[in-house]
C-alpha positions, -999 to 999 in steps of 0.1 A, spaced: 354 -20 685 327 9 701 310 -8 732 278 7 716 285 -18 685 288 -51 708 262 -39 737 237 -38 706 252 -72 686 245 -92 723 209 -74 729 199 -85 697 203 -121 714 191 -113 749 155 -97 732 155 -134 715 161 -148 749 137 -126 768 108 -126 742 111 -166 737 108 -171 779 78 -148 777 61 -164 751 68 -202 766 51 -188 796 16 -182 772 19 -208 749 5 -243 758 1 -266 735 27 -259 709 68 -242 714 75 -204 702 92 -216 670 57 -235 657 42 -205 669 60 -187 635 54 -215 620 17 -215 622 18 -175 612 40 -175 589 18 -207 570 -18 -185 575 4 -157 553 -1 -181 518 -31 -182 500 -24 -216 491 -6 -242 508 31 -236 506 58 -262 494 79 -270 525 109 -250 509 86 -218 505 76 -219 544 110 -222 553 123 -193 535 95 -174 551 105 -183 586 142 -178 578 154 -215 586 167 -246 567 148 -270 548 152 -300 574 151 -279 604 114 -269 587 108 -304 585 117 -316 617 88 -289 630 62 -293 603 65 -332 613 57 -321 651 30 -293 639 15 -325 621 14 -344 649 -6 -324 667 -30 -319 642 -23 -283 627 -7 -293 596 -7 -320 571 23 -329 547 11 -334 515 31 -342 477 30 -317 456 6 -326 423 26 -317 400 61 -325 415 57 -356 437 92 -353 453 80 -316 462 58 -319 496 30 -290 504 21 -281 542 -19 -277 545 -32 -258 570 -61 -276 592 -88 -267 607 -72 -269 638 -46 -244 628 -75 -219 615 -95 -223 651 -61 -215 667 -56 -183 646 -90 -176 654 -85 -181 690 -52 -165 698 -59 -138 671 -66 -111 697 -44 -123 725 -11 -121 695 -22 -89 685 -21 -77 724 8 -90 729 27 -76 698 12 -39 704 22 -44 740 57 -52 732 61 -20 713 37 4 734 63 29 744 78 38 711 65 65 694 50 57 660 81 76 642 108 53 668 85 23 654 93 30 614 130 37 624 134 3 646 114 -14 616 136 2 589 171 -13 606 155 -43 616 152 -48 578 183 -35 568 203 -56 592 183 -88 581 193 -80 543 230 -74 557 228 -107 575 217 -127 545 242 -105 518 273 -119 548 257 -154 542 258 -151 506 216 -152 506 195 -129 482 166 -114 499 140 -93 479 139 -60 501 108 -48 516 95 -11 509 
């Protein structure tokens, strides 16, 4: 195997670890995974089903349930039975989640933009394109079907 492939493969893990370390220093009340869930929860027009939020975050239903329970304990979300299917659970963001989103919106934006400050616009577009290809390929390898982004 070409060393460049191994380096690229290892860099995925190293980047994830470094990003988590940086974010852990800034987050006070929540974990990085909870941060991702709160961001994703804000992308839905109405409270999503637990399974929808899990899919959007790329984690299992069981892992999402554990994560959402902790968010509910902290007051960021409420777990409710779905009105049309009592077996299904909906995750409703609370006022505390909305206040959190407003309070940290500028900081989140600055941190994200700062991460990519050394990229040209073209480099950034190619980086996103490569990430998307890898994301969908890994899904295919795992037997999952994802709708490709354009």
